C-alpha positions, 0 to 999 in steps of 0.5 A, a space after each residue: 411256261 418259261 422264258 425264251 432262254 429255256 427249253 420251252 417251245 411254241 408250235 405253229 399248229 392250230 391257229 398259226 395259219 392266222 385267219 387274218 392272212 390270205 391262204 390258198 392252201 390247206 394250212 391245217 394239213 401242214 406239220 407243226 413248226 416248233 419255235 424255240 428262240 426269241 428270234 423265231 418268235 419275232 420272225 413269226 409275228 407277221 405270219 400271226 397277223 398277216 401283215 407287218 405291224 409297224 408301230 404296234 403293241 401285239 398280244 398273242 395268247 398261248 394255250 398249253 397243248 402236250 407240253 408245247 404252247 399253241 398260238 391262240 387269239 391275238 390283239 394289235 393296237 398302235 403304241 400311244 404317243 403319250 406315256 400317261 395313256 399306257 396303263 389304261 390302254 394296257 389294262 383295257 387291251 389285256 381285259 378285252 383279249 383275255 375275256 374274248 378268248 376265255 368265252 370262246 376257248 377257255 382262259 389262255 395259259 400264257 401271253 407273248 407281248 411284242 412291242 414294234 417301233 422303228 427308231 426316230 429322230 436319231 434314236 438307236 434301237 436300244 433307246 427305243 427298247 428302254 423308252 418302251 420298257 415301262 409299257 412292257 412292264 405295264 402289259 406284263 402286270 395287266 396280264 398277270 393280274 388276270 392270271 395269265 402270265 407273260 411268258 415272253 415280251 419282245 421289243 423289235 426295233 431297227 432290225 434287232 430284238 430285245 427281251 424284257 424277260 431276261 433273268 438278269 444282266 448278261 442275258 441279252 447283248 446290249 446291242 440286241 439280237 439281230 433279226 433274220 432277213 424277212 422271209 428266209 426262216 423255216 417258218 416263212 418257207 412253210 407259210 409260203 408252201 401253205 399258201 399263206 401270204 404276208 401283206 405289206 405294212 398296216 400303213 399300206 392298208 390304211 392308205 387304201 381307205 384314208 381320205 385324200 388330203 386337202 392340203 399338201 400331196 399330189 391329190 390336194 387339188 382333186 381333194 379340194 374339188 371333191 369337197 366342193 362337190 360334197 358341199 353341192 351334193 349336201 345342198 341338193 340331196 339332204 332336203 330331199 332325203 329328209 322329206 317324205 315324198 322324195 326320200 325313196 327316189 333319192 335311195 333308188 337314184 343312189 343305188 342305180 348309180 352304185 350299180 352303174 359304177 360297179 359295172 364300170 369297175 368290172 370292165 376295168 382290170 382287177 384290183 391288185 392292191 397296189 397304189 396304181 390300181 387304186 388310182 385307176 379306180 379313182 379315175 373311174 369315179 367322177 367327183 360328182 358321182 362320188 359326192 352323190 353316193 357318199 351323201 346317199 349312203 348316209 341313209 340307213 335303209 339305202 346303206 343296208 340295201 347296198 350291204 346286200 352286194 356281198 358275194 362273188 364278183 358282185 362283192 369284189 366290185 362293190 368293195 372297190 367302190 366302197 374303198 374309192 368312196 372312203 378315199 373321197 370323204 375329204 376335209 370336213 366330210 371325214 365323218 361321212 366315211 363311216 358308211 363306206 368304210 363300214 360297207 368295205 369292212 362288211 364286204 371284206 369280212 364276207 369275202 373272208 378277209 378279216 384283216 381288212 374287215 377289222 381295220 376298215 371297221 375300226 376306221 369307221 368307228 374312228 370316223 364316227 364312234 357311235 356308228 351302230 352298224 360298224 359297232 355291231 359288225 366289229 364286235 361280231 368279227 372280233 368275237 369270231 362270229 361267222 359272216 354267214 349269219 349276217 349274209 343269211 339275214 341280208 339274203 332274206 331281206 333282199 328276197 322279201 323286197 323282190 317278192 313284194 315288188 313282184 306282187 305289187 307290179 305283177 311282173 318279174 323285177 330285174 335283178 340287182 346284180 351289177 352287170 348281169 340280168 337284162 342287158 338293157 337294164 343299166 342303159 335304160 335306167 336313169 338317175 333323175 335330175 337333181 334340183 339346181 339353183 338358177 343362178 349357178 351355171 352348169 359345170 363341165 364334167 371332170 376331164 378324167 371322167 368319161 360321159 356315163 349314161 345315168 350320171 346325175 348332173 352337178 348340184 347346187 351352191 356351196 352348203 354352210 359348213 355347219 350342216 350335219 350328216 343325214 342319219 346322225 343322232 336325233 335325225 330320222 334314221 338310227 344307224 
């Protein structure tokens, strides 16, 4: 392997139709495309990831194949703001990626490093490149220490690229090499023909899963109202969830409400992934409903039963609900987002969207680094485990529970699939009223929410801010 100025080529066969990207066609049937320049390698980056990475470090492994290098596994992470963190981050990222690839496919023969960051505060692209040069060098030495040479290291900034592997002065122009217009290269045309879609930026995906801000922004008033509802739900539900007598009742109420909301979402237009589509979904879930579900899903068993909604249209509607709930974990309830984010990550993975799965699970671990379910799923997804193994286990749990209920009742139990089965099932089931302090007058439902059969009433007074989430370390449930 040599640097980009020589005749070495990288083809896009094998893993190039990245599993993170959505594909509606058989990409493996397309002819390989050879990339011969740094500009072509830079243009390939969004197709390797399935999205435009923005402020990122990306490592892409190369495997020798008949004189060419074929893309293999890759890793992406945000560029740390503090330069003193770069050596540790570079070493750990290189070790994690190379170790994972070696266990699945054998040690890679080389690595391509991408540093992508737009100029800030009057910087030029060249100044960004020079500022990040120590990071590029640290990544090169970290990979080299593991006997995986970096064959190319690129900085992408301000629509231009620079190579950190130039053999000497005069190799690359000081102002950098202009990058082509996105989507106009041969690789872009081939990817489009193969049905591979490149999404927007990673920031767009994160925005779909990030809680509303309680200060500033158009959602701040509703975020403040949502936080008050979470306070009230915490007061009403946590004692019942920790008690022996009502815990199962709260679990059933939570799942009934979740079924009702997925049925409501199914009646709305399909989600398009655009902000307007997410705002429409937000309008279909009232603040008190979101609060009851967020608190109820902190129970491990309830969350695991909700994870069974993982296939077909049932999964698609559940994913919309889990995203909406993640956006409602506002203020000091940010840690509660671990449950809906993990469910969103799991369902996305089950539906074949590894990009959203990885990001949602990473966000769940950022909300609560010790959240066991997210840790296990994130590791399985990163190690290339097929989700069918998890689906099989959850199907069996569901079947066993259904069989046990049938035996105990002597009658056939109604299905849990939202919006199907007995047409009267959703209308007939009610959420049992939750306790209300006499001194607290009832509130009116938010003006944006339609009256819904089975919605729990408003809850009691504000809970002290030091209350902790059900299911945390030392509580009844491990996660």
